[in-house]
Biopython code that builds the backbone (N, CA, C, O; Angstrom):
import numpy as np
from Bio.PDB.StructureBuilder import StructureBuilder

atoms = [
    (1, "MET", "N", (159.511, 39.204, 151.695)),
    (1, "MET", "CA", (158.744, 38.540, 150.841)),
    (1, "MET", "C", (157.234, 38.674, 151.234)),
    (1, "MET", "O", (156.909, 38.531, 152.413)),
    (2, "ALA", "N", (156.331, 38.940, 150.287)),
    (2, "ALA", "CA", (154.934, 39.102, 150.685)),
    (2, "ALA", "C", (154.249, 37.767, 150.843)),
    (2, "ALA", "O", (154.619, 36.755, 150.247)),
    (3, "VAL", "N", (153.170, 37.824, 151.728)),
    (3, "VAL", "CA", (152.572, 36.576, 152.039)),
    (3, "VAL", "C", (151.439, 36.466, 150.941)),
    (3, "VAL", "O", (150.630, 37.369, 150.725)),
    (4, "LYS", "N", (151.471, 35.328, 150.311)),
    (4, "LYS", "CA", (150.549, 35.001, 149.183)),
    (4, "LYS", "C", (149.298, 34.272, 149.728)),
    (4, "LYS", "O", (149.368, 33.423, 150.618)),
    (5, "SER", "N", (148.213, 34.642, 149.164)),
    (5, "SER", "CA", (146.953, 33.931, 149.509)),
    (5, "SER", "C", (146.426, 32.992, 148.353)),
    (5, "SER", "O", (146.706, 33.342, 147.207)),
    (6, "VAL", "N", (145.812, 32.026, 148.505)),
    (6, "VAL", "CA", (145.363, 31.125, 147.471)),
    (6, "VAL", "C", (143.898, 31.103, 147.366)),
    (6, "VAL", "O", (143.189, 30.669, 148.274)),
    (7, "ARG", "N", (143.437, 31.576, 146.243)),
    (7, "ARG", "CA", (141.895, 31.577, 146.138)),
    (7, "ARG", "C", (141.335, 30.188, 145.708)),
    (7, "ARG", "O", (141.903, 29.472, 144.883)),
    (8, "LEU", "N", (140.238, 29.888, 146.304)),
    (8, "LEU", "CA", (139.642, 28.651, 146.087)),
    (8, "LEU", "C", (138.169, 28.939, 145.493)),
    (8, "LEU", "O", (137.788, 30.100, 145.341)),
    (9, "SER", "N", (137.394, 27.882, 145.179)),
    (9, "SER", "CA", (136.127, 28.199, 144.598)),
    (9, "SER", "C", (135.233, 28.985, 145.519)),
    (9, "SER", "O", (134.400, 29.784, 145.090)),
    (10, "VAL", "N", (135.434, 28.732, 146.830)),
    (10, "VAL", "CA", (134.688, 29.529, 147.835)),
    (10, "VAL", "C", (135.870, 29.947, 148.918)),
    (10, "VAL", "O", (136.455, 29.140, 149.641)),
    (11, "GLY", "N", (136.068, 31.192, 148.886)),
    (11, "GLY", "CA", (137.117, 31.842, 149.865)),
    (11, "GLY", "C", (138.490, 31.589, 149.435)),
    (11, "GLY", "O", (138.782, 31.184, 148.310)),
    (12, "SER", "N", (139.334, 31.847, 150.382)),
    (12, "SER", "CA", (140.789, 31.809, 150.179)),
    (12, "SER", "C", (141.534, 31.295, 151.372)),
    (12, "SER", "O", (140.935, 31.285, 152.447)),
    (13, "ILE", "N", (142.740, 30.877, 151.314)),
    (13, "ILE", "CA", (143.616, 30.498, 152.422)),
    (13, "ILE", "C", (144.877, 31.413, 152.310)),
    (13, "ILE", "O", (145.447, 31.702, 151.258)),
    (14, "PHE", "N", (145.242, 31.850, 153.656)),
    (14, "PHE", "CA", (146.419, 32.731, 153.723)),
    (14, "PHE", "C", (146.995, 32.481, 155.050)),
    (14, "PHE", "O", (146.298, 32.107, 155.993)),
    (15, "PRO", "N", (148.335, 32.694, 155.141)),
    (15, "PRO", "CA", (149.009, 32.781, 156.442)),
    (15, "PRO", "C", (149.054, 34.249, 157.071)),
    (15, "PRO", "O", (149.176, 35.220, 156.325)),
    (16, "LYS", "N", (148.964, 34.380, 158.315)),
    (16, "LYS", "CA", (149.016, 35.844, 158.763)),
    (16, "LYS", "C", (150.283, 36.442, 158.467)),
    (16, "LYS", "O", (150.299, 37.590, 158.020)),
    (17, "ASP", "N", (151.414, 35.770, 158.671)),
    (17, "ASP", "CA", (152.868, 36.036, 158.568)),
    (17, "ASP", "C", (153.521, 34.924, 157.903)),
    (17, "ASP", "O", (152.979, 33.832, 158.068)),
    (18, "PRO", "N", (154.632, 34.965, 157.143)),
    (18, "PRO", "CA", (155.349, 34.142, 156.407)),
    (18, "PRO", "C", (155.761, 32.878, 157.494)),
    (18, "PRO", "O", (156.421, 33.170, 158.490)),
    (19, "GLY", "N", (155.419, 31.732, 157.298)),
    (19, "GLY", "CA", (155.927, 30.544, 158.037)),
    (19, "GLY", "C", (154.845, 30.369, 159.290)),
    (19, "GLY", "O", (155.049, 29.540, 160.177)),
    (20, "LYS", "N", (153.893, 31.071, 159.279)),
    (20, "LYS", "CA", (152.918, 30.956, 160.324)),
    (20, "LYS", "C", (151.690, 29.936, 159.955)),
    (20, "LYS", "O", (151.701, 29.260, 158.927)),
    (21, "ILE", "N", (150.760, 29.909, 160.799)),
    (21, "ILE", "CA", (149.452, 29.108, 160.543)),
    (21, "ILE", "C", (148.545, 29.738, 159.412)),
    (21, "ILE", "O", (148.298, 30.936, 159.275)),
    (22, "TYR", "N", (148.145, 28.793, 158.707)),
    (22, "TYR", "CA", (147.279, 29.168, 157.588)),
    (22, "TYR", "C", (145.673, 29.378, 158.232)),
    (22, "TYR", "O", (145.192, 28.680, 159.123)),
    (23, "PHE", "N", (145.059, 30.406, 157.608)),
    (23, "PHE", "CA", (143.663, 30.625, 158.022)),
    (23, "PHE", "C", (142.700, 30.469, 156.476)),
    (23, "PHE", "O", (143.156, 30.660, 155.349)),
    (24, "TYR", "N", (141.540, 30.147, 156.754)),
    (24, "TYR", "CA", (140.574, 30.120, 155.712)),
    (24, "TYR", "C", (139.550, 31.174, 155.838)),
    (24, "TYR", "O", (138.809, 31.272, 156.816)),
    (25, "ARG", "N", (139.532, 31.994, 154.770)),
    (25, "ARG", "CA", (138.443, 33.112, 154.883)),
    (25, "ARG", "C", (137.406, 32.855, 153.824)),
    (25, "ARG", "O", (137.701, 32.634, 152.650)),
    (26, "TYR", "N", (136.148, 32.893, 154.303)),
    (26, "TYR", "CA", (134.978, 32.828, 153.316)),
    (26, "TYR", "C", (134.005, 33.841, 153.756)),
    (26, "TYR", "O", (134.048, 34.381, 154.861)),
    (27, "GLN", "N", (133.075, 34.091, 152.796)),
    (27, "GLN", "CA", (131.751, 34.840, 153.203)),
    (27, "GLN", "C", (130.468, 34.006, 153.093)),
    (27, "GLN", "O", (130.125, 33.316, 152.132)),
    (28, "ALA", "N", (129.812, 34.200, 154.271)),
    (28, "ALA", "CA", (128.473, 33.494, 154.285)),
    (28, "ALA", "C", (127.452, 34.386, 154.843)),
    (28, "ALA", "O", (127.629, 35.069, 155.852)),
    (29, "GLU", "N", (126.357, 34.352, 154.135)),
    (29, "GLU", "CA", (125.228, 35.312, 154.512)),
    (29, "GLU", "C", (125.607, 36.589, 154.679)),
    (29, "GLU", "O", (125.094, 37.223, 155.600)),
    (30, "GLY", "N", (126.552, 37.196, 153.845)),
    (30, "GLY", "CA", (126.833, 38.582, 153.870)),
    (30, "GLY", "C", (127.890, 38.849, 155.038)),
    (30, "GLY", "O", (128.179, 40.020, 155.283)),
    (31, "HIS", "N", (128.444, 37.879, 155.726)),
    (31, "HIS", "CA", (129.448, 38.177, 156.777)),
    (31, "HIS", "C", (130.651, 37.372, 156.460)),
    (31, "HIS", "O", (130.599, 36.186, 156.133)),
    (32, "ARG", "N", (131.733, 38.066, 156.571)),
    (32, "ARG", "CA", (133.134, 37.364, 156.302)),
    (32, "ARG", "C", (133.507, 36.599, 157.600)),
    (32, "ARG", "O", (133.485, 37.113, 158.718)),
    (33, "LYS", "N", (133.852, 35.307, 157.329)),
    (33, "LYS", "CA", (134.303, 34.351, 158.296)),
    (33, "LYS", "C", (135.710, 33.986, 158.053)),
    (33, "LYS", "O", (136.150, 33.763, 156.925)),
    (34, "THR", "N", (136.497, 33.920, 159.278)),
    (34, "THR", "CA", (137.857, 33.325, 159.252)),
    (34, "THR", "C", (138.021, 32.265, 160.201)),
    (34, "THR", "O", (137.690, 32.387, 161.380)),
    (35, "VAL", "N", (138.577, 31.120, 159.662)),
    (35, "VAL", "CA", (138.618, 29.863, 160.466)),
    (35, "VAL", "C", (140.272, 29.512, 160.385)),
    (35, "VAL", "O", (140.867, 29.604, 159.312)),
    (36, "SER", "N", (140.907, 29.126, 161.553)),
    (36, "SER", "CA", (142.237, 28.726, 161.572)),
    (36, "SER", "C", (142.290, 27.311, 161.072)),
    (36, "SER", "O", (141.419, 26.551, 161.494)),
    (37, "LEU", "N", (143.115, 26.887, 160.298)),
    (37, "LEU", "CA", (143.389, 25.594, 159.682)),
    (37, "LEU", "C", (144.390, 24.793, 160.602)),
    (37, "LEU", "O", (144.584, 23.594, 160.404)),
    (38, "GLN", "N", (145.023, 25.489, 161.619)),
    (38, "GLN", "CA", (145.949, 24.717, 162.522)),
    (38, "GLN", "C", (147.019, 23.977, 161.840)),
    (38, "GLN", "O", (147.355, 22.867, 162.250)),
    (39, "THR", "N", (147.645, 24.600, 160.688)),
    (39, "THR", "CA", (148.818, 24.052, 159.938)),
    (39, "THR", "C", (149.704, 25.105, 159.468)),
    (39, "THR", "O", (149.332, 26.246, 159.195)),
    (40, "THR", "N", (150.897, 24.665, 159.386)),
    (40, "THR", "CA", (151.691, 25.598, 158.558)),
    (40, "THR", "C", (152.097, 25.099, 157.255)),
    (40, "THR", "O", (152.850, 25.797, 156.575)),
    (41, "ASN", "N", (151.702, 24.011, 156.838)),
    (41, "ASN", "CA", (151.936, 23.368, 155.661)),
    (41, "ASN", "C", (150.888, 23.795, 154.603)),
    (41, "ASN", "O", (149.698, 23.570, 154.820)),
    (42, "ARG", "N", (151.253, 24.344, 153.578)),
    (42, "ARG", "CA", (150.421, 24.872, 152.592)),
    (42, "ARG", "C", (149.451, 23.738, 151.942)),
    (42, "ARG", "O", (148.233, 23.896, 151.861)),
    (43, "ALA", "N", (150.100, 22.636, 151.513)),
    (43, "ALA", "CA", (149.200, 21.591, 150.969)),
    (43, "ALA", "C", (148.221, 21.045, 151.984)),
    (43, "ALA", "O", (147.118, 20.668, 151.587)),
    (44, "GLU", "N", (148.524, 20.977, 153.197)),
    (44, "GLU", "CA", (147.649, 20.384, 154.192)),
    (44, "GLU", "C", (146.605, 21.462, 154.386)),
    (44, "GLU", "O", (145.449, 21.090, 154.591)),
    (45, "ALA", "N", (146.893, 22.821, 154.343)),
    (45, "ALA", "CA", (145.932, 23.921, 154.538)),
    (45, "ALA", "C", (144.869, 23.822, 153.345)),
    (45, "ALA", "O", (143.659, 23.939, 153.534)),
    (46, "LEU", "N", (145.398, 23.615, 152.214)),
    (46, "LEU", "CA", (144.386, 23.482, 151.103)),
    (46, "LEU", "C", (143.503, 22.391, 151.183)),
    (46, "LEU", "O", (142.357, 22.525, 150.751)),
    (47, "ARG", "N", (143.928, 21.191, 151.741)),
    (47, "ARG", "CA", (143.124, 20.049, 151.850)),
    (47, "ARG", "C", (142.185, 20.282, 152.851)),
    (47, "ARG", "O", (141.033, 19.898, 152.648)),
    (48, "LYS", "N", (142.487, 20.879, 153.964)),
    (48, "LYS", "CA", (141.599, 21.357, 154.946)),
    (48, "LYS", "C", (140.486, 22.275, 154.784)),
    (48, "LYS", "O", (139.396, 22.211, 155.353)),
    (49, "ALA", "N", (140.947, 23.268, 153.814)),
    (49, "ALA", "CA", (140.082, 24.169, 153.363)),
    (49, "ALA", "C", (138.983, 23.589, 152.320)),
    (49, "ALA", "O", (137.829, 24.018, 152.342)),
    (50, "GLU", "N", (139.374, 22.658, 151.470)),
    (50, "GLU", "CA", (138.516, 22.074, 150.732)),
    (50, "GLU", "C", (137.477, 21.225, 151.356)),
    (50, "GLU", "O", (136.413, 21.022, 150.772)),
    (51, "GLU", "N", (137.733, 20.731, 152.498)),
    (51, "GLU", "CA", (136.648, 19.945, 153.405)),
    (51, "GLU", "C", (135.574, 20.968, 153.854)),
    (51, "GLU", "O", (134.445, 20.534, 154.083)),
    (52, "PHE", "N", (135.848, 22.376, 154.008)),
    (52, "PHE", "CA", (134.824, 23.405, 154.271)),
    (52, "PHE", "C", (133.891, 23.601, 153.103)),
    (52, "PHE", "O", (132.709, 23.820, 153.366)),
    (53, "ILE", "N", (134.238, 23.556, 151.979)),
    (53, "ILE", "CA", (133.522, 24.088, 150.826)),
    (53, "ILE", "C", (132.140, 23.369, 150.817)),
    (53, "ILE", "O", (131.153, 24.104, 150.802)),
    (54, "PRO", "N", (131.941, 21.945, 150.825)),
    (54, "PRO", "CA", (130.653, 21.507, 150.752)),
    (54, "PRO", "C", (129.695, 21.916, 151.763)),
    (54, "PRO", "O", (128.490, 21.987, 151.523)),
    (55, "ILE", "N", (130.223, 22.194, 152.912)),
    (55, "ILE", "CA", (129.360, 22.824, 154.003)),
    (55, "ILE", "C", (128.847, 24.198, 153.687)),
    (55, "ILE", "O", (127.682, 24.580, 153.789)),
    (56, "ILE", "N", (129.943, 24.918, 153.269)),
    (56, "ILE", "CA", (129.605, 26.394, 152.888)),
    (56, "ILE", "C", (128.485, 26.569, 151.744)),
    (56, "ILE", "O", (127.623, 27.448, 151.747)),
    (57, "LYS", "N", (128.649, 25.609, 150.801)),
    (57, "LYS", "CA", (127.748, 25.634, 149.629)),
    (57, "LYS", "C", (126.394, 25.007, 149.928)),
    (57, "LYS", "O", (125.431, 25.186, 149.182)),
    (58, "ALA", "N", (126.340, 24.318, 150.960)),
    (58, "ALA", "CA", (125.024, 23.472, 151.205)),
    (58, "ALA", "C", (123.820, 24.521, 151.406)),
    (58, "ALA", "O", (123.969, 25.562, 152.046)),
    (59, "THR", "N", (122.696, 24.168, 150.837)),
    (59, "THR", "CA", (121.588, 24.993, 150.935)),
    (59, "THR", "C", (120.508, 24.678, 151.921)),
    (59, "THR", "O", (119.570, 25.454, 152.104)),
    (60, "SER", "N", (120.646, 23.452, 152.608)),
    (60, "SER", "CA", (119.659, 23.301, 153.631)),
    (60, "SER", "C", (120.283, 22.658, 154.913)),
    (60, "SER", "O", (121.326, 22.007, 154.865)),
    (61, "THR", "N", (119.610, 22.871, 156.011)),
    (61, "THR", "CA", (120.263, 22.340, 157.323)),
    (61, "THR", "C", (120.493, 20.777, 157.295)),
    (61, "THR", "O", (121.433, 20.255, 157.894)),
    (62, "GLU", "N", (119.597, 20.094, 156.581)),
    (62, "GLU", "CA", (119.843, 18.753, 156.550)),
    (62, "GLU", "C", (121.208, 18.433, 155.767)),
    (62, "GLU", "O", (122.015, 17.612, 156.202)),
    (63, "VAL", "N", (121.370, 19.041, 154.753)),
    (63, "VAL", "CA", (122.661, 18.722, 154.084)),
    (63, "VAL", "C", (123.761, 19.144, 154.862)),
    (63, "VAL", "O", (124.787, 18.466, 154.807)),
    (64, "ILE", "N", (123.721, 20.145, 155.576)),
    (64, "ILE", "CA", (124.968, 20.702, 156.468)),
    (64, "ILE", "C", (125.063, 19.757, 157.583)),
    (64, "ILE", "O", (126.183, 19.521, 158.035)),
    (65, "ALA", "N", (123.943, 19.135, 158.130)),
    (65, "ALA", "CA", (124.192, 18.150, 159.284)),
    (65, "ALA", "C", (124.691, 16.910, 158.792)),
    (65, "ALA", "O", (125.422, 16.241, 159.522)),
    (66, "ALA", "N", (124.373, 16.491, 157.575)),
    (66, "ALA", "CA", (124.975, 15.306, 157.123)),
    (66, "ALA", "C", (126.450, 15.314, 156.800)),
    (66, "ALA", "O", (127.164, 14.319, 156.914)),
    (67, "HIS", "N", (126.906, 16.625, 156.345)),
    (67, "HIS", "CA", (128.275, 16.828, 156.158)),
    (67, "HIS", "C", (129.049, 16.871, 157.356)),
    (67, "HIS", "O", (130.151, 16.327, 157.425)),
    (68, "VAL", "N", (128.473, 17.556, 158.401)),
    (68, "VAL", "CA", (129.156, 17.622, 159.692)),
    (68, "VAL", "C", (129.196, 16.340, 160.382)),
    (68, "VAL", "O", (130.229, 16.077, 160.997)),
    (69, "GLN", "N", (128.099, 15.374, 160.381)),
    (69, "GLN", "CA", (128.344, 14.159, 160.914)),
    (69, "GLN", "C", (129.246, 13.257, 160.284)),
    (69, "GLN", "O", (129.905, 12.476, 160.971)),
    (70, "GLN", "N", (129.360, 13.294, 158.787)),
    (70, "GLN", "CA", (130.342, 12.607, 158.099)),
    (70, "GLN", "C", (131.814, 13.097, 158.532)),
    (70, "GLN", "O", (132.726, 12.302, 158.759)),
    (71, "ALA", "N", (131.930, 14.364, 158.612)),
    (71, "ALA", "CA", (133.260, 14.882, 158.962)),
    (71, "ALA", "C", (133.837, 14.505, 160.372)),
    (71, "ALA", "O", (135.015, 14.220, 160.589)),
    (72, "LYS", "N", (132.782, 14.549, 161.335)),
    (72, "LYS", "CA", (133.120, 14.208, 162.595)),
    (72, "LYS", "C", (133.192, 12.667, 162.897)),
    (72, "LYS", "O", (133.532, 12.236, 163.998)),
    (73, "GLY", "N", (132.890, 11.974, 161.971)),
    (73, "GLY", "CA", (132.859, 10.513, 162.078)),
    (73, "GLY", "C", (131.710, 9.895, 162.510)),
    (73, "GLY", "O", (131.753, 8.680, 162.701)),
    (74, "PHE", "N", (130.695, 10.501, 162.701)),
    (74, "PHE", "CA", (129.459, 9.998, 163.356)),
    (74, "PHE", "C", (128.644, 9.123, 162.258)),
    (74, "PHE", "O", (127.988, 8.145, 162.618)),
    (75, "ALA", "N", (128.716, 9.494, 161.010)),
    (75, "ALA", "CA", (127.934, 8.826, 160.074)),
    (75, "ALA", "C", (128.718, 7.485, 159.847)),
    (75, "ALA", "O", (129.938, 7.390, 159.708)),
    (76, "THR", "N", (127.784, 6.450, 159.836)),
    (76, "THR", "CA", (128.257, 5.123, 159.674)),
    (76, "THR", "C", (127.861, 4.549, 158.325)),
    (76, "THR", "O", (126.858, 5.014, 157.782)),
    (77, "ALA", "N", (128.592, 3.528, 157.698)),
    (77, "ALA", "CA", (128.161, 3.051, 156.671)),
    (77, "ALA", "C", (126.974, 2.201, 156.838)),
    (77, "ALA", "O", (126.900, 1.537, 157.872)),
    (78, "LYS", "N", (125.954, 2.122, 155.890)),
    (78, "LYS", "CA", (124.769, 1.414, 156.070)),
    (78, "LYS", "C", (124.963, -0.058, 155.763)),
    (78, "LYS", "O", (125.700, -0.390, 154.835)),
    (79, "ARG", "N", (124.346, -0.930, 156.488)),
    (79, "ARG", "CA", (124.592, -2.186, 156.372)),
    (79, "ARG", "C", (123.319, -2.966, 156.054)),
    (79, "ARG", "O", (122.221, -2.533, 156.403)),
    (80, "ASP", "N", (123.467, -4.122, 155.389)),
    (80, "ASP", "CA", (122.212, -4.904, 155.031)),
    (80, "ASP", "C", (121.949, -5.837, 156.188)),
    (80, "ASP", "O", (122.818, -6.566, 156.666)),
    (81, "LEU", "N", (120.649, -5.773, 156.627)),
    (81, "LEU", "CA", (120.189, -6.660, 157.539)),
    (81, "LEU", "C", (119.386, -7.735, 157.087)),
    (81, "LEU", "O", (118.686, -7.423, 156.124)),
    (82, "PRO", "N", (119.264, -8.926, 157.486)),
    (82, "PRO", "CA", (118.462, -9.908, 156.962)),
    (82, "PRO", "C", (116.940, -9.480, 157.666)),
    (82, "PRO", "O", (116.816, -8.878, 158.733)),
    (83, "LEU", "N", (115.983, -9.885, 156.907)),
    (83, "LEU", "CA", (114.661, -9.377, 157.475)),
    (83, "LEU", "C", (114.361, -10.115, 158.846)),
    (83, "LEU", "O", (113.684, -9.495, 159.666)),
    (84, "SER", "N", (114.778, -11.299, 159.140)),
    (84, "SER", "CA", (114.624, -11.812, 160.415)),
    (84, "SER", "C", (115.300, -11.014, 161.588)),
    (84, "SER", "O", (114.831, -11.115, 162.722)),
    (85, "GLY", "N", (116.460, -10.174, 161.322)),
    (85, "GLY", "CA", (117.054, -9.607, 162.338)),
    (85, "GLY", "C", (116.801, -8.160, 162.506)),
    (85, "GLY", "O", (117.400, -7.464, 163.326)),
    (86, "VAL", "N", (115.876, -7.732, 161.686)),
    (86, "VAL", "CA", (115.582, -6.301, 161.685)),
    (86, "VAL", "C", (114.863, -5.829, 163.116)),
    (86, "VAL", "O", (115.166, -4.767, 163.659)),
    (87, "TRP", "N", (113.969, -6.664, 163.605)),
    (87, "TRP", "CA", (113.373, -6.173, 164.735)),
    (87, "TRP", "C", (114.239, -6.339, 165.985)),
    (87, "TRP", "O", (113.990, -5.610, 166.946)),
    (88, "ASP", "N", (115.213, -7.211, 166.061)),
    (88, "ASP", "CA", (116.190, -7.177, 167.164)),
    (88, "ASP", "C", (117.012, -6.037, 167.080)),
    (88, "ASP", "O", (117.315, -5.410, 168.095)),
    (89, "TYR", "N", (117.433, -5.684, 165.854)),
    (89, "TYR", "CA", (118.267, -4.381, 165.694)),
    (89, "TYR", "C", (117.571, -3.149, 166.153)),
    (89, "TYR", "O", (118.154, -2.305, 166.832)),
    (90, "TYR", "N", (116.214, -3.031, 165.754)),
    (90, "TYR", "CA", (115.479, -2.068, 166.246)),
    (90, "TYR", "C", (115.150, -1.942, 167.739)),
    (90, "TYR", "O", (114.957, -0.839, 168.251)),
    (91, "SER", "N", (115.088, -3.128, 168.452)),
    (91, "SER", "CA", (114.705, -3.180, 169.831)),
    (91, "SER", "C", (115.914, -2.715, 170.628)),
    (91, "SER", "O", (115.726, -2.367, 171.794)),
    (92, "MET", "N", (117.069, -2.678, 170.139)),
    (92, "MET", "CA", (118.245, -2.266, 170.861)),
    (92, "MET", "C", (118.547, -0.748, 170.762)),
    (92, "MET", "O", (119.323, -0.165, 171.518)),
    (93, "HIS", "N", (117.822, -0.145, 169.708)),
    (93, "HIS", "CA", (118.157, 1.346, 169.567)),
    (93, "HIS", "C", (117.523, 2.153, 170.779)),
    (93, "HIS", "O", (116.374, 1.923, 171.159)),
    (94, "PRO", "N", (118.328, 3.100, 171.357)),
    (94, "PRO", "CA", (118.036, 3.856, 172.416)),
    (94, "PRO", "C", (116.797, 4.856, 172.163)),
    (94, "PRO", "O", (116.053, 5.233, 173.068)),
    (95, "ASP", "N", (116.689, 5.196, 170.954)),
    (95, "ASP", "CA", (115.594, 6.277, 170.703)),
    (95, "ASP", "C", (114.290, 5.593, 170.282)),
    (95, "ASP", "O", (113.437, 6.297, 169.742)),
    (96, "ARG", "N", (114.058, 4.331, 170.470)),
    (96, "ARG", "CA", (112.880, 3.799, 170.020)),
    (96, "ARG", "C", (111.684, 4.043, 171.081)),
    (96, "ARG", "O", (111.991, 4.220, 172.260)),
    (97, "ALA", "N", (110.538, 4.055, 170.749)),
    (97, "ALA", "CA", (109.295, 4.321, 171.628)),
    (97, "ALA", "C", (109.172, 3.085, 172.394)),
    (97, "ALA", "O", (108.996, 2.026, 171.792)),
    (98, "ASN", "N", (109.242, 3.119, 173.580)),
    (98, "ASN", "CA", (109.285, 1.892, 174.564)),
    (98, "ASN", "C", (107.885, 1.414, 174.714)),
    (98, "ASN", "O", (107.675, 0.223, 174.486)),
    (99, "PRO", "N", (106.920, 2.168, 175.061)),
    (99, "PRO", "CA", (105.596, 1.512, 175.306)),
    (99, "PRO", "C", (104.852, 1.002, 174.067)),
    (99, "PRO", "O", (104.019, 0.110, 174.226)),
    (100, "ALA", "N", (105.087, 1.496, 172.849)),
    (100, "ALA", "CA", (104.332, 1.307, 171.828)),
    (100, "ALA", "C", (105.039, 0.082, 171.041)),
    (100, "ALA", "O", (104.514, -0.341, 170.011)),
    (101, "THR", "N", (106.205, -0.468, 171.528)),
    (101, "THR", "CA", (106.837, -1.337, 170.758)),
    (101, "THR", "C", (106.238, -2.815, 170.806)),
    (101, "THR", "O", (106.627, -3.665, 170.005)),
    (102, "ILE", "N", (105.366, -3.060, 171.685)),
    (102, "ILE", "CA", (104.754, -4.419, 171.689)),
    (102, "ILE", "C", (103.845, -4.551, 170.461)),
    (102, "ILE", "O", (103.869, -5.538, 169.725)),
    (103, "HIS", "N", (103.049, -3.504, 170.289)),
    (103, "HIS", "CA", (102.073, -3.491, 169.172)),
    (103, "HIS", "C", (102.823, -3.410, 167.752)),
    (103, "HIS", "O", (102.437, -4.020, 166.755)),
    (104, "GLU", "N", (103.865, -2.634, 167.796)),
    (104, "GLU", "CA", (104.697, -2.456, 166.582)),
    (104, "GLU", "C", (105.299, -3.913, 166.173)),
    (104, "GLU", "O", (105.398, -4.310, 165.012)),
    (105, "GLN", "N", (105.692, -4.650, 167.359)),
    (105, "GLN", "CA", (106.541, -5.883, 167.077)),
    (105, "GLN", "C", (105.472, -6.810, 166.356)),
    (105, "GLN", "O", (105.726, -7.436, 165.327)),
    (106, "LEU", "N", (104.218, -6.828, 167.027)),
    (106, "LEU", "CA", (103.145, -7.797, 166.401)),
    (106, "LEU", "C", (102.924, -7.385, 164.992)),
    (106, "LEU", "O", (102.911, -8.263, 164.130)),
    (107, "GLN", "N", (102.747, -6.122, 164.664)),
    (107, "GLN", "CA", (102.685, -5.785, 163.194)),
    (107, "GLN", "C", (103.717, -6.156, 162.307)),
    (107, "GLN", "O", (103.544, -6.655, 161.195)),
    (108, "TYR", "N", (104.822, -5.887, 162.853)),
    (108, "TYR", "CA", (106.200, -6.314, 162.086)),
    (108, "TYR", "C", (106.090, -7.831, 161.757)),
    (108, "TYR", "O", (106.162, -8.229, 160.594)),
    (109, "LYS", "N", (105.903, -8.707, 162.871)),
    (109, "LYS", "CA", (105.827, -10.056, 162.524)),
    (109, "LYS", "C", (104.717, -10.536, 161.593)),
    (109, "LYS", "O", (104.910, -11.505, 160.859)),
    (110, "ASP", "N", (103.514, -9.851, 161.610)),
    (110, "ASP", "CA", (102.501, -10.069, 160.650)),
    (110, "ASP", "C", (102.961, -9.840, 159.147)),
    (110, "ASP", "O", (102.759, -10.616, 158.213)),
    (111, "PHE", "N", (103.645, -8.574, 159.098)),
    (111, "PHE", "CA", (104.098, -8.203, 157.892)),
    (111, "PHE", "C", (105.179, -9.091, 157.319)),
    (111, "PHE", "O", (105.189, -9.292, 156.105)),
    (112, "ARG", "N", (106.056, -9.619, 158.079)),
    (112, "ARG", "CA", (107.071, -10.568, 157.620)),
    (112, "ARG", "C", (106.417, -11.847, 157.212)),
    (112, "ARG", "O", (106.715, -12.326, 156.117)),
    (113, "ARG", "N", (105.543, -12.453, 157.997)),
    (113, "ARG", "CA", (104.798, -13.670, 157.640)),
    (113, "ARG", "C", (104.117, -13.373, 156.291)),
    (113, "ARG", "O", (104.216, -14.247, 155.430)),
    (114, "TYR", "N", (103.418, -12.214, 155.994)),
    (114, "TYR", "CA", (103.000, -11.865, 154.780)),
    (114, "TYR", "C", (103.968, -11.871, 153.586)),
    (114, "TYR", "O", (103.660, -12.383, 152.509)),
    (115, "LEU", "N", (105.100, -11.305, 153.811)),
    (115, "LEU", "CA", (106.139, -11.486, 152.792)),
    (115, "LEU", "C", (106.702, -12.796, 152.505)),
    (115, "LEU", "O", (107.136, -13.101, 151.395)),
    (116, "LEU", "N", (106.692, -13.588, 153.545)),
    (116, "LEU", "CA", (107.315, -14.868, 153.348)),
    (116, "LEU", "C", (106.313, -15.721, 152.601)),
    (116, "LEU", "O", (106.739, -16.705, 151.998)),
    (117, "GLN", "N", (104.991, -15.430, 152.582)),
    (117, "GLN", "CA", (103.848, -16.162, 151.653)),
    (117, "GLN", "C", (103.920, -15.778, 150.245)),
    (117, "GLN", "O", (103.570, -16.562, 149.362)),
    (118, "ILE", "N", (104.399, -14.495, 149.976)),
    (118, "ILE", "CA", (104.278, -14.248, 148.629)),
    (118, "ILE", "C", (105.229, -14.874, 147.708)),
    (118, "ILE", "O", (105.142, -14.670, 146.497)),
]
sb = StructureBuilder()
sb.init_structure("model")
sb.init_model(0)
sb.init_chain("A")
sb.init_seg("    ")
for serial, (resi, resn, name, xyz) in enumerate(atoms, 1):
    if name == "N":
        sb.init_residue(resn, " ", resi, " ")
    sb.init_atom(name, np.array(xyz, "f"), 0.0, 1.0, " ", f" {name:<3s}", serial, name[0])
structure = sb.get_structure()
């Protein structure tokens, strides 16, 4: 029996041999790419291939980075912080500018006082 490929909106999935692992083939920037989907189940292969489509269709690096972070689980849901807890949350962040934070903290406190007066 012949091996059947399934066409998707971008690319297609196919097994190399009957009963073997599925692969996803697509074309990006004029080059053909093939990615192993690490499954022998056709339905699971379709699901995994569909996860690649937004990344392939993305037009900018920021969009691609957001898709990759979400797929790897690095993206976290945004949470609401009360205005009084914002500075404490910022001061714990590892990427903050350490020497300049004292001046920024004073400006933030003045801004918070201004908002409370309104």
